[in-house]
TILO-86402 format. One record per residue (C-alpha): residue in one letter; x, y, z. Coordinates in nm, 4 decimals, m for minus. Layout:
# TILO-86402
<node code="A" xx="X" yy="Y" zz="Z"/>
...
# end
This chain:
# TILO-86402
<node code="X" xx="7.0147" yy="30.4828" zz="14.9163"/>
<node code="X" xx="6.7484" yy="30.5053" zz="14.6495"/>
<node code="X" xx="6.7433" yy="30.1290" zz="14.5971"/>
<node code="X" xx="6.6043" yy="29.8529" zz="14.8153"/>
<node code="X" xx="6.9580" yy="29.7647" zz="14.9254"/>
<node code="X" xx="7.1372" yy="30.0233" zz="15.1359"/>
<node code="X" xx="7.4823" yy="30.1330" zz="15.0113"/>
<node code="X" xx="7.7310" yy="30.2563" zz="15.2610"/>
<node code="X" xx="7.9817" yy="30.4822" zz="15.0884"/>
<node code="X" xx="8.2025" yy="30.6321" zz="15.3538"/>
<node code="X" xx="8.2718" yy="30.6642" zz="15.7245"/>
<node code="X" xx="8.6003" yy="30.8273" zz="15.8133"/>
<node code="X" xx="8.8530" yy="30.6514" zz="15.5873"/>
<node code="X" xx="8.6389" yy="30.3391" zz="15.5493"/>
<node code="X" xx="8.4336" yy="30.2732" zz="15.2324"/>
<node code="X" xx="8.1840" yy="30.0066" zz="15.1355"/>
<node code="X" xx="7.9749" yy="29.9132" zz="14.8376"/>
<node code="X" xx="7.6736" yy="29.7200" zz="14.9579"/>
<node code="X" xx="7.4355" yy="29.7486" zz="14.6626"/>
<node code="X" xx="7.4242" yy="29.3764" zz="14.5909"/>
<node code="X" xx="7.3012" yy="29.0859" zz="14.7938"/>
<node code="X" xx="7.6569" yy="29.0318" zz="14.9122"/>
<node code="X" xx="7.8247" yy="29.3296" zz="15.0730"/>
<node code="X" xx="8.1514" yy="29.4357" zz="14.9092"/>
<node code="X" xx="8.4005" yy="29.6002" zz="15.1342"/>
<node code="X" xx="8.6519" yy="29.8008" zz="14.9317"/>
<node code="X" xx="8.8792" yy="29.9591" zz="15.1852"/>
<node code="X" xx="8.9405" yy="30.0312" zz="15.5513"/>
<node code="X" xx="9.2626" yy="30.2004" zz="15.6558"/>
<node code="X" xx="9.5339" yy="29.9942" zz="15.4874"/>
<node code="X" xx="9.3145" yy="29.6828" zz="15.4777"/>
<node code="X" xx="9.1252" yy="29.5889" zz="15.1604"/>
<node code="X" xx="8.8704" yy="29.3219" zz="15.0863"/>
<node code="X" xx="8.6668" yy="29.2047" zz="14.7927"/>
<node code="X" xx="8.3603" yy="29.0289" zz="14.9238"/>
<node code="X" xx="8.1278" yy="29.0419" zz="14.6232"/>
<node code="X" xx="8.1195" yy="28.6658" zz="14.5727"/>
<node code="X" xx="7.9939" yy="28.3871" zz="14.7907"/>
<node code="X" xx="8.3466" yy="28.3410" zz="14.9231"/>
<node code="X" xx="8.5105" yy="28.6475" zz="15.0719"/>
<node code="X" xx="8.8499" yy="28.7386" zz="14.9255"/>
<node code="X" xx="9.0906" yy="28.9269" zz="15.1380"/>
<node code="X" xx="9.3450" yy="29.1126" zz="14.9246"/>
<node code="X" xx="9.5571" yy="29.2999" zz="15.1728"/>
<node code="X" xx="9.6002" yy="29.4048" zz="15.5335"/>
<node code="X" xx="9.9153" yy="29.5914" zz="15.6263"/>
<node code="X" xx="10.1862" yy="29.3870" zz="15.4521"/>
<node code="X" xx="9.9839" yy="29.0667" zz="15.4764"/>
<node code="X" xx="9.7970" yy="28.9436" zz="15.1686"/>
<node code="X" xx="9.5556" yy="28.6595" zz="15.1153"/>
<node code="X" xx="9.3551" yy="28.5100" zz="14.8351"/>
<node code="X" xx="9.0545" yy="28.3357" zz="14.9849"/>
<node code="X" xx="8.8243" yy="28.3019" zz="14.6857"/>
<node code="X" xx="8.8301" yy="27.9234" zz="14.6842"/>
<node code="X" xx="8.7160" yy="27.6688" zz="14.9362"/>
<node code="X" xx="9.0719" yy="27.6492" zz="15.0683"/>
<node code="X" xx="9.2200" yy="27.9822" zz="15.1683"/>
<node code="X" xx="9.5457" yy="28.0741" zz="14.9968"/>
<node code="X" xx="9.7843" yy="28.2853" zz="15.1888"/>
<node code="X" xx="10.0273" yy="28.4602" zz="14.9535"/>
<node code="X" xx="10.2354" yy="28.6683" zz="15.1870"/>
<node code="X" xx="10.2743" yy="28.7908" zz="15.5418"/>
<node code="X" xx="10.5894" yy="28.9784" zz="15.6295"/>
<node code="X" xx="10.8632" yy="28.7563" zz="15.4846"/>
<node code="X" xx="10.6519" yy="28.4449" zz="15.5241"/>
<node code="X" xx="10.4674" yy="28.3052" zz="15.2217"/>
<node code="X" xx="10.2306" yy="28.0173" zz="15.1852"/>
<node code="X" xx="10.0293" yy="27.8491" zz="14.9142"/>
<node code="X" xx="9.7378" yy="27.6779" zz="15.0811"/>
<node code="X" xx="9.4967" yy="27.6301" zz="14.7927"/>
<node code="X" xx="9.5083" yy="27.2517" zz="14.8057"/>
<node code="X" xx="9.4076" yy="27.0062" zz="15.0723"/>
<node code="X" xx="9.7672" yy="27.0006" zz="15.1926"/>
<node code="X" xx="9.9141" yy="27.3365" zz="15.2874"/>
<node code="X" xx="10.2361" yy="27.4252" zz="15.1085"/>
<node code="X" xx="10.4731" yy="27.6488" zz="15.2871"/>
<node code="X" xx="10.7095" yy="27.8141" zz="15.0395"/>
<node code="X" xx="10.9101" yy="28.0500" zz="15.2515"/>
<node code="X" xx="10.9469" yy="28.2058" zz="15.5939"/>
<node code="X" xx="11.2421" yy="28.4348" zz="15.6483"/>
<node code="X" xx="11.5198" yy="28.2463" zz="15.4677"/>
<node code="X" xx="11.3640" yy="27.9059" zz="15.5316"/>
<node code="X" xx="11.1819" yy="27.7165" zz="15.2577"/>
<node code="X" xx="10.9631" yy="27.4103" zz="15.2659"/>
<node code="X" xx="10.7679" yy="27.1972" zz="15.0245"/>
<node code="X" xx="10.4859" yy="27.0289" zz="15.2111"/>
<node code="X" xx="10.2455" yy="26.9332" zz="14.9344"/>
<node code="X" xx="10.3015" yy="26.5614" zz="14.9816"/>
<node code="X" xx="10.2218" yy="26.3401" zz="15.2760"/>
<node code="X" xx="10.5817" yy="26.3770" zz="15.3906"/>
<node code="X" xx="10.6975" yy="26.7342" zz="15.4413"/>
<node code="X" xx="11.0061" yy="26.8270" zz="15.2429"/>
<node code="X" xx="11.2277" yy="27.0851" zz="15.3949"/>
<node code="X" xx="11.4471" yy="27.2353" zz="15.1265"/>
<node code="X" xx="11.6414" yy="27.4977" zz="15.3107"/>
<node code="X" xx="11.7023" yy="27.6650" zz="15.6461"/>
<node code="X" xx="12.0030" yy="27.8771" zz="15.7344"/>
<node code="X" xx="12.3064" yy="27.6989" zz="15.5931"/>
<node code="X" xx="12.1450" yy="27.3641" zz="15.6449"/>
<node code="X" xx="11.9919" yy="27.1885" zz="15.3451"/>
<node code="X" xx="11.7568" yy="26.8985" zz="15.3395"/>
<node code="X" xx="11.5427" yy="26.6967" zz="15.1022"/>
<node code="X" xx="11.3010" yy="26.5173" zz="15.3297"/>
<node code="X" xx="11.0603" yy="26.3715" zz="15.0772"/>
<node code="X" xx="11.2047" yy="26.0247" zz="15.1306"/>
<node code="X" xx="11.2200" yy="25.8083" zz="15.4384"/>
<node code="X" xx="11.5744" yy="25.9313" zz="15.5017"/>
<node code="X" xx="11.6167" yy="26.3083" zz="15.5217"/>
<node code="X" xx="11.8643" yy="26.4540" zz="15.2757"/>
<node code="X" xx="12.0128" yy="26.7887" zz="15.3475"/>
<node code="X" xx="12.0271" yy="27.0163" zz="15.0421"/>
<node code="X" xx="12.0443" yy="27.4064" zz="15.0522"/>
<node code="X" xx="11.9407" yy="27.7899" zz="15.1309"/>
<node code="X" xx="11.9629" yy="28.1837" zz="15.1790"/>
<node code="X" xx="12.0634" yy="28.3522" zz="14.8486"/>
<node code="X" xx="11.9895" yy="28.0194" zz="14.6908"/>
<node code="X" xx="11.7002" yy="27.9780" zz="14.4484"/>
<node code="X" xx="11.4686" yy="27.6896" zz="14.3747"/>
<node code="X" xx="11.1969" yy="27.5899" zz="14.1360"/>
<node code="X" xx="10.9530" yy="27.3851" zz="14.3354"/>
<node code="X" xx="10.6508" yy="27.3672" zz="14.1074"/>
<node code="X" xx="10.6974" yy="26.9993" zz="14.0337"/>
<node code="X" xx="10.6970" yy="26.6977" zz="14.2574"/>
<node code="X" xx="11.0765" yy="26.7174" zz="14.2783"/>
<node code="X" xx="11.2170" yy="27.0553" zz="14.3814"/>
<node code="X" xx="11.4571" yy="27.2041" zz="14.1304"/>
<node code="X" xx="11.7288" yy="27.4322" zz="14.2467"/>
<node code="X" xx="11.8282" yy="27.6800" zz="13.9782"/>
<node code="X" xx="12.0971" yy="27.9078" zz="14.1090"/>
<node code="X" xx="12.2712" yy="28.0735" zz="14.4012"/>
<node code="X" xx="12.5250" yy="28.3533" zz="14.3801"/>
<node code="X" xx="12.8075" yy="28.2030" zz="14.1764"/>
<node code="X" xx="12.6647" yy="27.8586" zz="14.2326"/>
<node code="X" xx="12.4603" yy="27.7024" zz="13.9531"/>
<node code="X" xx="12.2529" yy="27.3915" zz="13.9321"/>
<node code="X" xx="12.0457" yy="27.2127" zz="13.6751"/>
<node code="X" xx="11.7823" yy="27.0187" zz="13.8610"/>
<node code="X" xx="11.5071" yy="26.9900" zz="13.6042"/>
<node code="X" xx="11.5448" yy="26.6149" zz="13.5783"/>
<node code="X" xx="11.4742" yy="26.3477" zz="13.8328"/>
<node code="X" xx="11.8372" yy="26.3721" zz="13.9444"/>
<node code="X" xx="11.9647" yy="26.7155" zz="14.0414"/>
<node code="X" xx="12.2709" yy="26.8264" zz="13.8487"/>
<node code="X" xx="12.5049" yy="27.0695" zz="14.0077"/>
<node code="X" xx="12.7168" yy="27.2441" zz="13.7459"/>
<node code="X" xx="12.9284" yy="27.4916" zz="13.9337"/>
<node code="X" xx="12.9782" yy="27.6697" zz="14.2636"/>
<node code="X" xx="13.2691" yy="27.9102" zz="14.2857"/>
<node code="X" xx="13.5654" yy="27.6877" zz="14.2035"/>
<node code="X" xx="13.3732" yy="27.3752" zz="14.2975"/>
<node code="X" xx="13.2300" yy="27.1500" zz="14.0273"/>
<node code="X" xx="13.0113" yy="26.8466" zz="14.0360"/>
<node code="X" xx="12.8738" yy="26.5935" zz="13.7949"/>
<node code="X" xx="12.5391" yy="26.4851" zz="13.9282"/>
<node code="X" xx="12.3611" yy="26.3738" zz="13.6131"/>
<node code="X" xx="12.3593" yy="26.0103" zz="13.7186"/>
<node code="X" xx="12.1522" yy="25.8508" zz="13.9905"/>
<node code="X" xx="12.4333" yy="25.9192" zz="14.2368"/>
<node code="X" xx="12.5857" yy="26.2641" zz="14.2520"/>
<node code="X" xx="12.9549" yy="26.2751" zz="14.1693"/>
<node code="X" xx="13.1660" yy="26.5532" zz="14.3026"/>
<node code="X" xx="13.4518" yy="26.6167" zz="14.0615"/>
<node code="X" xx="13.6319" yy="26.9143" zz="14.2075"/>
<node code="X" xx="13.6148" yy="27.1589" zz="14.4919"/>
<node code="X" xx="13.9181" yy="27.3804" zz="14.5320"/>
<node code="X" xx="14.1996" yy="27.1291" zz="14.5735"/>
<node code="X" xx="13.9653" yy="26.8610" zz="14.7019"/>
<node code="X" xx="13.8220" yy="26.5843" zz="14.4792"/>
<node code="X" xx="13.5593" yy="26.3223" zz="14.5395"/>
<node code="X" xx="13.3956" yy="26.0332" zz="14.3577"/>
<node code="X" xx="13.0586" yy="25.9612" zz="14.5098"/>
<node code="X" xx="12.8903" yy="25.7432" zz="14.2505"/>
<node code="X" xx="12.7614" yy="25.4743" zz="14.4855"/>
<node code="X" xx="12.4095" yy="25.4057" zz="14.6013"/>
<node code="X" xx="12.4646" yy="25.5752" zz="14.9374"/>
<node code="X" xx="12.4074" yy="25.9493" zz="14.9517"/>
<node code="X" xx="12.7153" yy="26.1436" zz="15.0464"/>
<node code="X" xx="12.7279" yy="26.4806" zz="15.2039"/>
<node code="X" xx="12.9825" yy="26.6862" zz="15.0184"/>
<node code="X" xx="13.0123" yy="27.0316" zz="15.1605"/>
<node code="X" xx="12.8921" yy="27.2825" zz="15.4136"/>
<node code="X" xx="13.1315" yy="27.5715" zz="15.4420"/>
<node code="X" xx="13.4598" yy="27.3807" zz="15.4480"/>
<node code="X" xx="13.3122" yy="27.0906" zz="15.6422"/>
<node code="X" xx="13.2453" yy="26.7625" zz="15.4618"/>
<node code="X" xx="13.0670" yy="26.4512" zz="15.5719"/>
<node code="X" xx="12.9683" yy="26.1149" zz="15.4387"/>
<node code="X" xx="12.6404" yy="26.0314" zz="15.6069"/>
<node code="X" xx="12.4897" yy="25.7666" zz="15.3814"/>
<node code="X" xx="12.5528" yy="25.4794" zz="15.6209"/>
<node code="X" xx="12.4198" yy="25.4062" zz="15.9655"/>
<node code="X" xx="12.7291" yy="25.5648" zz="16.1195"/>
<node code="X" xx="12.8042" yy="25.9157" zz="15.9991"/>
<node code="X" xx="13.1511" yy="25.9599" zz="15.8558"/>
<node code="X" xx="13.3139" yy="26.2919" zz="15.8966"/>
<node code="X" xx="13.5557" yy="26.3669" zz="15.6157"/>
<node code="X" xx="13.6421" yy="26.7249" zz="15.6911"/>
<node code="X" xx="13.5646" yy="27.0168" zz="15.9194"/>
<node code="X" xx="13.7230" yy="27.3582" zz="15.8820"/>
<node code="X" xx="14.0778" yy="27.2795" zz="15.7735"/>
<node code="X" xx="14.0620" yy="26.9435" zz="15.9446"/>
<node code="X" xx="13.9631" yy="26.6295" zz="15.7547"/>
<node code="X" xx="13.8821" yy="26.2896" zz="15.8891"/>
<node code="X" xx="13.7731" yy="25.9508" zz="15.7720"/>
<node code="X" xx="13.5566" yy="25.8117" zz="16.0473"/>
<node code="X" xx="13.3879" yy="25.5206" zz="15.8756"/>
<node code="X" xx="13.5958" yy="25.2755" zz="16.0781"/>
<node code="X" xx="13.6219" yy="25.2262" zz="16.4507"/>
<node code="X" xx="13.9309" yy="25.4479" zz="16.4591"/>
<node code="X" xx="13.9006" yy="25.7938" zz="16.3064"/>
<node code="X" xx="14.1651" yy="25.8773" zz="16.0489"/>
<node code="X" xx="14.2674" yy="26.2320" zz="15.9941"/>
<node code="X" xx="14.3230" yy="26.2939" zz="15.6303"/>
<node code="X" xx="14.3932" yy="26.6371" zz="15.4888"/>
<node code="X" xx="14.4062" yy="27.0178" zz="15.5028"/>
<node code="X" xx="14.4367" yy="27.2892" zz="15.2350"/>
<node code="X" xx="14.6882" yy="27.2052" zz="14.9607"/>
<node code="X" xx="14.7577" yy="26.8642" zz="15.1084"/>
<node code="X" xx="14.6755" yy="26.5430" zz="14.9209"/>
<node code="X" xx="14.6141" yy="26.1923" zz="15.0387"/>
<node code="X" xx="14.5373" yy="25.8468" zz="14.9134"/>
<node code="X" xx="14.2895" yy="25.6861" zz="15.1461"/>
<node code="X" xx="14.1746" yy="25.3800" zz="14.9578"/>
<node code="X" xx="14.3599" yy="25.1461" zz="15.1934"/>
<node code="X" xx="14.3064" yy="25.0817" zz="15.5610"/>
<node code="X" xx="14.5889" yy="25.3242" zz="15.6434"/>
<node code="X" xx="14.5656" yy="25.6725" zz="15.4986"/>
<node code="X" xx="14.8619" yy="25.7711" zz="15.2834"/>
<node code="X" xx="14.9663" yy="26.1293" zz="15.2729"/>
<node code="X" xx="15.1218" yy="26.2110" zz="14.9360"/>
<node code="X" xx="15.1948" yy="26.5804" zz="14.9375"/>
<node code="X" xx="15.1552" yy="26.9001" zz="15.1348"/>
<node code="X" xx="15.3030" yy="27.2183" zz="14.9912"/>
<node code="X" xx="15.6750" yy="27.1426" zz="14.9979"/>
<node code="X" xx="15.6298" yy="26.8857" zz="15.2712"/>
<node code="X" xx="15.6188" yy="26.5173" zz="15.1738"/>
<node code="X" xx="15.5302" yy="26.2083" zz="15.3679"/>
<node code="X" xx="15.4861" yy="25.8381" zz="15.3119"/>
<node code="X" xx="15.2268" yy="25.7218" zz="15.5576"/>
<node code="X" xx="15.1202" yy="25.3964" zz="15.3965"/>
<node code="X" xx="15.2911" yy="25.1884" zz="15.6633"/>
<node code="X" xx="15.2102" yy="25.1478" zz="16.0280"/>
<node code="X" xx="15.4733" yy="25.4106" zz="16.1156"/>
<node code="X" xx="15.4481" yy="25.7457" zz="15.9398"/>
<node code="X" xx="15.7608" yy="25.8475" zz="15.7520"/>
<node code="X" xx="15.8353" yy="26.2105" zz="15.7061"/>
<node code="X" xx="16.0497" yy="26.2687" zz="15.3974"/>
<node code="X" xx="16.0811" yy="26.6437" zz="15.3629"/>
<node code="X" xx="15.9637" yy="26.9764" zz="15.4977"/>
<node code="X" xx="16.1191" yy="27.2930" zz="15.3561"/>
<node code="X" xx="16.4950" yy="27.2408" zz="15.4030"/>
<node code="X" xx="16.4441" yy="27.0168" zz="15.7050"/>
<node code="X" xx="16.4572" yy="26.6384" zz="15.6572"/>
<node code="X" xx="16.3730" yy="26.3529" zz="15.8835"/>
<node code="X" xx="16.3547" yy="25.9789" zz="15.8698"/>
<node code="X" xx="16.0867" yy="25.8630" zz="16.1069"/>
<node code="X" xx="16.0156" yy="25.5133" zz="15.9824"/>
<node code="X" xx="16.1619" yy="25.3501" zz="16.2909"/>
<node code="X" xx="16.0544" yy="25.3614" zz="16.6505"/>
<node code="X" xx="16.3028" yy="25.6440" zz="16.7171"/>
<node code="X" xx="16.2858" yy="25.9457" zz="16.4875"/>
<node code="X" xx="16.6149" yy="26.0343" zz="16.3217"/>
<node code="X" xx="16.6856" yy="26.3914" zz="16.2336"/>
<node code="X" xx="16.9215" yy="26.4138" zz="15.9353"/>
<node code="X" xx="16.9453" yy="26.7780" zz="15.8423"/>
<node code="X" xx="16.8149" yy="27.1197" zz="15.9362"/>
<node code="X" xx="16.9721" yy="27.4284" zz="15.7790"/>
<node code="X" xx="17.3423" yy="27.4240" zz="15.8766"/>
<node code="X" xx="17.2753" yy="27.2239" zz="16.1911"/>
<node code="X" xx="17.3142" yy="26.8436" zz="16.1952"/>
<node code="X" xx="17.2108" yy="26.5869" zz="16.4452"/>
<node code="X" xx="17.2020" yy="26.2137" zz="16.4792"/>
<node code="X" xx="16.9220" yy="26.1264" zz="16.7127"/>
<node code="X" xx="16.8644" yy="25.7616" zz="16.6294"/>
<node code="X" xx="17.0127" yy="25.6364" zz="16.9535"/>
<node code="X" xx="16.8910" yy="25.6688" zz="17.3070"/>
<node code="X" xx="17.1100" yy="25.9777" zz="17.3527"/>
<node code="X" xx="17.0864" yy="26.2478" zz="17.0846"/>
<node code="X" xx="17.4229" yy="26.3388" zz="16.9354"/>
<node code="X" xx="17.4897" yy="26.6816" zz="16.7947"/>
<node code="X" xx="17.7330" yy="26.6611" zz="16.5028"/>
<node code="X" xx="17.7625" yy="27.0151" zz="16.3702"/>
<node code="X" xx="17.6134" yy="27.3598" zz="16.3853"/>
<node code="X" xx="17.7398" yy="27.6281" zz="16.1462"/>
<node code="X" xx="18.1184" yy="27.6360" zz="16.1949"/>
<node code="X" xx="18.0961" yy="27.4826" zz="16.5416"/>
# end
């Protein structure tokens, strides 16, 4: 303390350097500060860290929550597995749980999260990669290249889903289309949400009557008012008419185009059931 300014060096585990006009606190327990400038800068406390050297404090990390608050608008980057971009007047939520949104526009758009990665330094967030899922989002339109066995072409203004497992979509219209969450698929671009699939169940609900469409290795043509089932494993149907017609399933065959279903053949057993009373014709050698 030989100078005009007192210098506190130590008390217990706490240390200071106070030789300048501004006191500088170096350490206390697990908390550290640098206060030598006009603006105090907090570096660390426990697992929480801040950079406060500018007029706007910048919080870098606290637990699993991270913020960048150096601008007039705070930007929350991550908390737990949830990520936001809030630098614009409209907050943009990019990811939370398995729910994904892009909320920079008047209509929220759900996008992605968890072991998913983004580049959010620009005005448009860019998702780079997740597990086996890859995206190229450096342009104004995000481009999804691959996810597991699912592939998309999203280089145009409207994303186009080309392939996911056995399921294929063309989504090149002006309305955004929700493609996948787990095995659930929706089309939500219109005023009424349209559910295409959930779990192994698939629907087309854009009309007043919901239409169930497909499951697993089953294929349909749904461009007409009535969905048409083309193929399921070894089972085949023609459903383009008002009455569904079942053509084949394994070695069992039916004709169901009329009001009364007619069973033609099952293994070695034969029936004729087209009339009001079913008639058994044969079973094995009986």
